[in-house]
KEDOMI-434799 format. One line per 2 residues: for each residue x, y, z of C-alpha. Coordinates in steps of 0.25 Angstrom, whole numbers, plus 5000, padded with zeros to 4 digits. Layout:
KEDOMI-434799
X,Y,Z  ...
This chain:
KEDOMI-434799
5102,5018,5003  5087,5026,5005
5094,5041,5008  5079,5048,5011
5065,5047,5008  5056,5058,5010
5041,5060,5010  5032,5071,5005
5015,5067,5009  5003,5076,5003
4998,5087,5012  4983,5083,5015
4981,5072,5026  4969,5061,5025
4962,5055,5035  4953,5041,5034
4941,5052,5038  4944,5059,5024
4944,5047,5016  4933,5043,5022
4925,5057,5021  4930,5059,5004
4924,5044,5003  4909,5049,5010
4910,5060,5002  4912,5053,4988
4901,5045,4991  4892,5051,4997
4883,5051,4985  4887,5038,4979
4883,5030,4991  4872,5026,5003
4877,5030,5017  4877,5017,5021
4888,5013,5010  4895,5024,5012
4898,5022,5027  4903,5008,5024
4910,5014,5015  4918,5025,5025
4919,5014,5037  4927,5004,5027
4935,5015,5022  4939,5018,5037
4941,5005,5043  4950,5002,5031
4959,5015,5035  4959,5011,5049
4962,4998,5048  4975,5000,5039
4979,5013,5047  4974,5023,5039
4974,5037,5046  4981,5048,5037
4986,5050,5022  4990,5063,5014
4985,5066,5001  4989,5078,4991
4981,5090,4995  4978,5101,4983
4990,5106,4978  4999,5094,4982
5005,5085,4971  5012,5072,4970
5023,5078,4964  5027,5088,4973
5025,5078,4984  5035,5069,4978
5046,5081,4976  5045,5084,4991
5050,5072,4993  5059,5068,4984
5067,5083,4988  5066,5080,5001
5071,5066,5000  5083,5071,4991
5087,5083,5002  5087,5073,5013
5095,5064,5004  5105,5079,4999
5101,5073,4986  5103,5080,4973
5095,5080,4961  5106,5078,4952
5111,5064,4963  5099,5058,4960
5099,5046,4950  5085,5040,4949
5071,5044,4954  5060,5032,4954
5046,5035,4957  5039,5025,4963
5024,5029,4968  5011,5024,4963
5007,5038,4962  5011,5044,4948
5005,5053,4939  5008,5045,4927
5011,5032,4923  5023,5037,4916
5034,5040,4913  5040,5037,4927
5036,5046,4938  5050,5048,4943
5054,5057,4931  5047,5069,4938
5053,5066,4950  5066,5066,4942
5062,5079,4935  5055,5087,4945
5068,5083,4953  5078,5087,4944
5084,5072,4944  5091,5074,4931
5100,5063,4934  5089,5053,4939
5083,5044,4931  5067,5041,4935
5060,5031,4936  5045,5024,4943
5045,5010,4950  5030,5008,4953
5025,4997,4963  5015,5000,4969
5017,5004,4984  5030,4996,4983
5034,5004,4973  5045,5012,4983
5052,4999,4990  5051,4993,4976
5060,5006,4970  5068,5004,4982
5072,4991,4978  5074,4995,4963
5082,5006,4966  5092,4998,4975
5093,4989,4962  5097,5001,4955
5107,5006,4966  5114,4993,4965
5117,4994,4950  5127,5005,4953
5119,5017,4944  5112,5024,4954
5115,5033,4966  5104,5040,4971
5088,5038,4969  5076,5044,4973
5062,5036,4975  5050,5042,4975
5036,5043,4976  5021,5050,4977
5011,5042,4981  5001,5054,4978
4989,5048,4968  4981,5044,4980
4970,5055,4982  4969,5054,4966
4967,5040,4968  4957,5040,4979
4943,5035,4974  4933,5040,4986
4919,5036,4978  4916,5021,4979
4909,5012,4972  4905,5001,4983
4911,4993,4994  4920,4986,4984
4927,4998,4980  4929,5003,4993
4937,4992,4996  4946,4995,4983
4948,5009,4987  4951,5008,5002
4966,5007,5001  4965,5019,4992
4961,5027,5005  4975,5025,5013
4983,5030,5003  4991,5043,5006
5000,5050,4998  5014,5053,4998
5028,5054,4990  5041,5050,4994
5056,5050,4989  5066,5042,4994
5082,5042,4991  5090,5032,4988
5104,5030,4986  5114,5020,4980
5125,5021,4992  5134,5010,4987
5133,5002,4999  5126,4990,5002
5114,4991,5008  5103,4979,5013
5090,4984,5007  5081,4972,5004
5067,4972,4995  5060,4961,4993
5046,4962,4986  5036,4952,4982
5023,4953,4973  5011,4945,4972
5006,4949,4958  4992,4943,4962
4987,4954,4972  4990,4963,4961
4975,4970,4961  4974,4970,4976
4978,4984,4975  4980,4993,4961
4979,5007,4956  4974,5001,4941
4976,5009,4927  4964,5009,4919
4970,4996,4911  4969,4989,4925
4957,4978,4917  4970,4975,4907
4978,4968,4917  4969,4964,4927
4954,4962,4921  4948,4954,4933
4951,4966,4942  4937,4972,4938
4936,4980,4950  4948,4988,4949
4948,4991,4934  4939,5004,4937
4947,5008,4946  4960,5015,4937
4970,5022,4944  4964,5020,4958
4970,5012,4970  4961,5001,4973
4964,4991,4983  4959,4977,4988
4965,4980,5002  4961,4968,5011
4968,4960,5000  4979,4968,4998
4982,4970,5015  4982,4953,5014
4989,4949,5004  5000,4962,5009
5000,4955,5022  5002,4941,5017
5014,4944,5007  5020,4954,5016
5023,4945,5028  5025,4932,5019
5035,4938,5011  5043,4944,5023
5043,4931,5029  5048,4925,5019
5060,4936,5018  5073,4931,5025
5078,4945,5022  5066,4953,5029
5065,4944,5041  5079,4945,5045
5080,4959,5048  5076,4968,5060
5069,4981,5054  5070,4996,5062
5060,5003,5052  5047,4995,5044
5042,5003,5033  5030,4997,5024
5020,5004,5013  5008,5008,5021
4997,5002,5016  4991,5002,5031
4993,4993,5044  4996,4980,5034
5011,4982,5035  5010,4982,5050
5005,4969,5051  5013,4964,5041
5025,4968,5051  5017,4964,5063
5014,4949,5057  5029,4950,5052
5033,4952,5067  5042,4966,5062
5045,4977,5071  5033,4984,5069
5037,4997,5079  5046,4999,5067
5035,4999,5056  5035,5014,5051
5019,5014,5047  5015,5027,5039
5001,5024,5034  4994,5030,5045
5002,5042,5042  5000,5042,5026
4991,5031,5023  4995,5022,5010
5006,5030,5003  5009,5019,4994
5023,5018,4987  5027,5030,4997
5023,5022,5010  5038,5016,5014
5046,5030,5011  5036,5039,5019
5037,5028,5028  5053,5029,5027
5054,5045,5028  5044,5045,5042
5054,5034,5047  5065,5042,5046
5058,5056,5049  5054,5050,5062
5066,5044,5066  5061,5029,5062
5073,5026,5053  5087,5027,5053
5100,5024,5045  5103,5008,5048
5087,5005,5051  5082,4991,5047
5068,4995,5037  5059,4985,5033
5048,4990,5022  5034,4981,5017
5028,4985,5008  5015,4978,5004
5011,4984,4990  5001,4983,4977
5006,4970,4967  5005,4964,4978
5018,4966,4981  5025,4966,4995
5039,4973,4997  5049,4973,5008
5062,4982,5008  5073,4981,5019
5086,4988,5022  5094,4997,5031
């Protein structure tokens, strides 16, 4: 059972005009005016086509951990959950301060969850819904009663590269201009009752290089991917190809799944990558009046997209006990995930 969901977002609101101005300033001494103008037009066209309007970034003095702790406290308070009653905490974000140990251990320590074990789950933007599937299995094993799923997608200000080498370089970086920052916390519980959670994930590994944050040794594994070997710790994507793959695989996966097709949905949530999921839903003839899109208000919040949407739906009265929910998550990898539940 999902008991509560909370979000915490940074205070600084960044518009499309801000992004274009930052790119202008970063490149004014690097490129001639006509090329800079092409850069800026391309950025505006890309953001407008995807429905990107604003995103949140940390302002001076705001820290990722503080956002994560705020979301966790709110979620625990809503659930009436004491620290000693938490059996596990799992961190599911792409944004992180280190590769090891588990980022979850920081939440376990800061929140005083002395009885909880901590571990991380990383599957790009699908991390949160993948975690739902995994903890559902843990609950079925009977060992755990209560857990917390936490993420803080708050490394994007540092990953934003504004000095553009050429037009091909700009194309690789367009998706990064849509990204916003957010932290979420979700309380899950084993109520020892039957549930109707349904999960399906399909992965198409041949497309894994369409969207990446490569490490310094990426050439050891993808020697053919010359265009990303110098983009260490930077978010790069081939957006047009990525969106085509997302649309094709999402439609085919849904149409080939009799369980997904057998239900009517009161609320549809998705990973907020722009208008792609809206087009997917229209193609599948889903009830798009029931679709809650967080992208215009928050941008692409990576693995936080779906819980941000769920928290909004609860606040706005669009999600109530007994509602049938569908989650659609296209993710780097390339993976398409669907989750349905009451």
